[in-house]
C-alpha positions in Angstrom: -60.7 114.6 -73.0 -60.3 111.0 -71.6 -62.1 109.5 -68.8 -60.2 109.4 -65.6 -62.8 108.8 -63.0 -66.3 107.2 -63.5 -69.0 107.1 -61.0 -71.2 104.1 -59.7 -74.3 105.5 -61.4 -72.9 105.3 -64.8 -73.3 101.3 -64.9 -76.3 99.2 -64.6 -74.5 96.3 -63.4 -75.1 96.2 -59.5 -71.9 94.4 -58.8 -69.7 97.0 -60.7 -71.6 99.9 -59.1 -71.1 98.1 -55.7 -67.4 97.9 -56.5 -67.1 101.6 -57.2 -69.1 102.5 -54.2 -66.7 100.4 -52.1 -63.7 102.2 -53.6 -65.5 105.6 -52.4 -63.6 108.1 -54.6 -64.2 111.8 -54.6 -67.4 113.1 -56.4 -67.0 114.3 -59.9 -67.5 111.7 -62.7 -65.7 112.5 -66.1 -68.0 110.1 -67.9 -71.5 111.8 -67.1 -70.2 115.1 -65.7 -72.3 114.7 -62.3 -71.2 114.9 -58.8 -73.9 112.7 -57.1 -72.0 109.4 -56.7 -68.8 107.8 -55.5 -66.2 107.5 -58.1 -63.1 105.3 -58.9 -60.2 105.3 -61.5 -61.5 104.0 -64.7 -58.1 102.1 -65.2 -58.4 100.4 -61.8 -62.1 99.5 -62.7 -61.0 97.9 -66.0 -58.4 96.0 -64.3 -61.0 94.4 -62.1 -63.4 93.9 -65.0 -60.5 92.1 -66.9 -59.7 89.9 -63.8 -63.2 88.7 -63.7 -63.4 88.1 -67.5 -60.5 85.6 -67.2 -62.4 83.8 -64.3 -65.1 82.8 -67.0 -63.2 83.0 -70.5 -59.9 81.9 -71.7 -57.3 83.2 -74.1 -57.8 82.0 -77.7 -54.0 82.5 -78.2 -53.2 80.0 -75.6 -55.9 77.3 -76.0 -56.8 77.2 -79.7 -55.3 76.3 -83.1 -55.1 79.0 -85.4 -55.5 77.9 -89.2 -55.8 80.7 -91.7 -56.9 78.3 -94.5 -59.9 77.0 -92.1 -61.0 80.5 -91.4 -59.0 81.5 -88.1 -59.3 80.1 -84.6 -60.6 76.4 -84.5 -63.2 76.9 -82.0 -65.6 79.2 -80.6 -64.2 82.8 -79.9 -65.4 86.3 -78.8 -63.6 89.6 -79.1 -63.7 91.9 -76.0 -66.5 94.0 -77.4 -68.7 90.8 -77.8 -68.0 89.7 -74.3 -68.9 93.0 -72.8 -71.8 94.0 -74.9 -73.6 90.8 -76.2 -72.5 88.2 -73.7 -72.6 90.1 -70.5 -75.0 92.8 -71.8 -73.2 95.6 -69.9 -75.0 99.1 -70.5 -74.5 102.6 -69.3 -77.7 104.4 -68.1 -76.1 107.8 -68.2 -74.3 107.7 -71.6 -75.3 109.9 -74.2 -73.1 108.1 -76.8 -70.4 105.2 -76.6 -67.7 107.3 -75.3 -67.6 105.4 -72.0 -67.7 102.0 -73.7 -65.0 102.9 -76.0 -62.8 104.1 -73.2 -63.3 100.9 -71.3 -62.6 99.0 -74.4 -59.3 100.9 -74.7 -58.3 99.9 -71.4 -59.0 96.2 -71.8 -56.7 93.8 -73.6 -57.6 93.5 -77.2 -57.7 89.8 -77.6 -59.7 86.8 -78.8 -61.5 85.1 -75.9 -62.6 81.3 -75.9 -64.3 79.0 -73.4 -62.7 79.0 -70.1 -61.3 75.5 -70.7 -61.8 74.5 -74.4 -61.1 70.9 -73.5 -63.7 70.5 -70.9 -67.3 71.6 -70.0 -67.7 74.3 -67.4 -68.5 72.9 -63.8 -72.3 73.6 -63.9 -72.5 72.1 -67.6 -70.7 69.0 -66.7 -73.2 68.5 -63.7 -76.0 69.1 -65.8 -74.7 66.6 -68.4 -74.3 64.1 -65.9 -77.8 64.7 -64.2 -79.3 64.1 -67.6 -77.1 60.8 -67.8 -78.3 59.8 -64.4 -82.1 60.3 -65.0 -81.9 58.4 -68.3 -79.9 55.4 -66.5 -82.4 55.1 -63.7 -85.6 55.5 -65.7 -84.7 53.5 -68.7 -81.2 51.4 -68.1 -80.7 50.2 -64.7 -82.5 50.7 -61.3 -80.7 49.1 -58.5 -76.9 48.9 -59.3 -76.0 52.0 -60.9 -73.6 54.1 -58.7 -70.4 53.0 -60.5 -71.9 53.4 -63.8 -69.7 54.9 -66.3 -66.3 56.7 -65.1 -65.4 60.2 -63.8 -63.8 62.4 -66.4 -63.5 66.1 -66.9 -67.0 66.4 -68.5 -69.0 64.1 -66.4 -69.5 62.1 -63.1 -70.4 58.8 -62.1 -73.9 58.6 -60.3 -72.1 58.1 -57.1 -70.0 61.1 -57.6 -72.6 63.3 -58.9 -74.7 62.6 -55.9 -71.9 63.4 -53.6 -71.0 66.7 -55.6 -74.6 67.7 -55.2 -74.5 67.1 -51.6 -71.2 68.9 -51.3 -72.7 72.0 -53.1 -75.9 72.0 -50.9 -73.8 72.1 -48.0 -71.4 74.9 -49.1 -74.3 77.1 -50.5 -75.9 76.6 -47.0 -79.2 74.8 -47.8 -79.1 72.8 -44.9 -81.3 74.5 -42.4 -83.6 74.2 -39.3 -87.4 74.2 -39.0 -87.9 75.5 -35.4 -89.9 74.2 -32.7 -93.4 75.4 -32.5 -93.7 75.5 -36.4 -97.4 74.4 -37.2 -97.8 71.9 -39.8 -100.9 70.4 -41.7 -101.9 67.0 -43.3 -105.2 66.6 -45.1 -106.9 63.2 -45.3 -109.9 63.5 -47.6 -110.2 59.6 -47.7 -111.1 59.5 -44.0 -114.9 58.6 -43.8 -117.2 61.0 -42.2 -118.1 60.3 -38.7 -115.1 58.1 -38.2 -113.0 58.7 -35.3 -109.8 60.6 -36.2 -106.7 60.2 -34.0 -103.1 61.3 -34.2 -102.3 58.1 -35.9 -104.8 58.8 -38.5 -102.9 61.9 -39.7 -99.5 60.1 -39.4 -97.4 58.4 -41.9 -99.2 55.5 -43.6 -98.2 52.0 -42.6 -95.7 50.5 -45.0 -98.2 48.0 -46.3 -100.6 51.0 -47.2 -97.7 53.1 -48.8 -98.7 51.9 -52.4 -98.5 55.4 -54.1 -95.4 56.6 -55.8 -94.7 60.1 -54.7 -92.2 62.9 -55.4 -89.7 61.7 -52.7 -90.6 58.0 -52.0 -91.4 54.9 -54.0 -94.3 52.7 -53.3 -93.6 50.5 -50.0 -91.4 53.2 -48.4 -93.7 55.6 -46.5 -92.7 59.2 -45.7 -94.5 61.6 -43.9 -95.7 64.6 -46.0 -97.0 68.0 -44.5 -98.0 71.2 -45.8 -97.3 74.7 -44.2 -101.0 75.8 -44.2 -104.7 74.3 -44.3 -105.1 75.9 -47.9 -101.7 74.3 -49.0 -102.6 70.9 -47.8 -106.0 70.9 -49.3 -104.6 72.1 -52.7 -102.2 69.5 -52.6 -104.7 66.8 -52.3 -106.8 68.4 -55.2 -109.7 68.6 -52.9 -111.9 71.5 -51.6 -112.9 70.0 -48.2 -111.2 67.5 -46.1 -110.4 66.2 -42.4 -107.1 68.0 -41.3 -104.5 67.2 -38.8 -102.7 70.0 -37.1 -99.1 69.2 -35.8 -96.4 71.2 -34.1 -92.8 70.8 -34.6 -91.8 69.5 -30.9 -87.9 69.8 -31.6 -86.0 71.5 -34.4 -85.9 69.6 -37.7 -82.9 69.4 -39.8 -83.8 69.7 -43.4 -82.7 70.5 -46.8 -84.5 73.5 -47.7 -85.3 74.0 -51.3 -87.6 76.9 -50.9 -85.2 79.9 -51.2 -81.9 79.2 -53.2 -79.7 82.1 -53.0 -79.4 84.4 -56.2 -76.7 83.1 -58.7 -74.1 86.1 -58.2 -73.2 87.9 -61.3 -69.7 87.5 -63.0 -68.5 90.7 -61.6 -69.3 89.6 -57.9 -66.7 88.4 -55.6 -68.2 84.9 -55.7 -65.8 82.1 -56.3 -66.2 80.7 -59.9 -66.9 77.0 -58.6 -69.3 78.4 -56.1 -71.1 80.3 -58.8 -71.4 77.6 -61.3 -72.3 75.0 -58.6 -75.2 77.3 -57.7 -76.4 77.7 -61.2 -76.7 74.0 -61.5 -78.6 73.8 -58.2 -81.1 76.2 -59.5 -81.9 73.9 -62.5 -81.7 70.8 -60.3 -84.1 72.1 -57.9 -86.6 73.1 -60.7 -86.2 69.7 -62.4 -86.8 67.5 -59.2 -89.9 70.0 -58.3 -91.6 69.8 -61.6 -95.1 68.5 -61.3 -95.6 65.0 -62.8 -99.0 63.9 -64.2 -100.6 61.2 -62.4 -100.6 58.6 -65.2 -98.9 55.5 -65.9 -95.4 57.3 -66.2 -95.6 58.5 -62.6 -93.4 55.7 -61.2 -90.8 56.3 -63.7 -90.6 60.1 -63.8 -90.4 60.3 -59.9 -87.6 57.9 -59.9 -84.7 60.6 -59.9 -86.2 62.6 -57.0 -86.8 59.5 -55.1 -83.2 58.2 -55.7 -81.8 61.6 -54.7 -84.0 61.8 -51.4 -82.7 58.5 -50.3 -79.2 59.2 -50.9 -79.6 62.6 -48.9 -81.5 60.7 -46.2 -78.2 58.7 -45.1 -75.6 61.3 -46.2 -73.6 62.7 -43.3 -73.8 66.4 -43.5 -71.6 68.5 -41.1 -74.7 69.4 -39.1 -75.8 65.7 -38.9 -78.5 63.7 -41.0 -81.4 65.2 -42.3 -84.9 64.7 -40.9 -86.6 65.6 -43.9 -86.7 67.9 -47.2 -88.6 71.3 -47.5 -89.8 72.4 -50.9 -92.2 75.0 -52.4 -95.7 74.0 -53.3 -96.4 73.9 -57.1 -100.2 74.5 -56.6 -100.0 77.2 -53.9 -97.3 79.9 -54.5 -97.7 80.9 -50.9 -97.3 77.5 -49.4 -94.6 74.9 -48.9 -94.5 71.4 -48.1 -92.2 69.0 -46.1 -91.4 65.4 -46.6 -90.2 63.9 -43.3 -88.2 60.8 -42.7 -90.3 60.0 -39.8 -92.3 56.8 -38.8 -94.8 56.4 -35.9 -92.0 55.6 -33.5 -90.4 59.1 -34.2 -93.8 60.8 -33.6 -94.4 59.1 -30.5 -97.4 57.1 -31.9 -96.0 53.7 -31.3 -93.5 52.0 -29.0 -90.0 50.9 -30.5 -89.6 47.1 -30.5 -86.3 47.6 -28.4 -84.5 50.3 -26.6 -85.8 53.6 -25.4 -88.2 55.7 -27.5 -86.8 58.7 -29.0 -87.9 62.3 -28.5 -90.9 63.0 -30.7 -90.3 65.0 -33.7 -93.9 66.4 -33.7 -96.7 66.9 -31.3 -100.2 66.1 -32.6 -102.7 69.2 -31.7 -106.1 68.4 -33.2 -108.2 67.2 -35.9 -110.7 69.7 -37.9 -112.9 69.7 -40.9 -111.6 72.6 -43.3 -112.6 73.8 -46.7 -111.3 76.3 -49.2 
């Protein structure tokens, strides 16, 4: 007896289960024999499965040469079983045998599949390739005039196009967010002498002439204002057990690139757009790459270059919501904490007067100085 209707609990894939639930067919599954979950017609489910497969793989008959003397298709191929079982890993928790799998394969087109576009990399792979080339260029080839290095093609982007594509993906995915007024932030200053008077300026951004250290987001000579979400995070970030601490409160909402919580990459059976999904896959790799800890040795100036250049680009990029005030990212030394790099100077904090014009509304308000320890 063939399977006419199948229930949502016969699949371990959340997106397929949700699709069946949305169909909300009558109880009574021909695959497992139970009546405890919504069902759908198997033929309609398989039509949906095939439509999603065609979003990520192409037809070998349409894209590849077939040469019998050379072993068949001249390129990488999969049959439908390979895609369903090996590539996607679809499984059936209620199945006592392979009956449901055989029925599904019987409904799907029996064909050889190939890469989505055999003549080009997938969008995420093209971005990753371009990012590796970008890092290699600014680390070891050219440091200042590189935006037009190379040319755009189907498999790669120039540095300028890559940075624009990353910024566009960030906006589409919704990573431009606000840090609300009232949020408390901390800065540790273990280098402050005991007994020395500590003021708001002591816990503000360093003067440009003293910003001699290469950091994740800024090169030497270009200061940024780094703060942490808690006392413990600030102490761990400075690799110290005890320090003078400055407590700040956000005075007005801050527009930031928020790398703390990237959305989960949707599965291929989700309704997510292919370009969106592949762009998000790249952003996950990108965020891990620029947040990877760098050893404080003679290579620090080189290894921080990619994140410094990206930060500078984002700092001046005109997002729809406006220009950024900073970048928020997870702490690599305190899993419960996060950090923020603000593009703020002493004028932005109300610690000094501008050389001309009216003073801007302060970004933060200094609360107090304390001594803290872990």
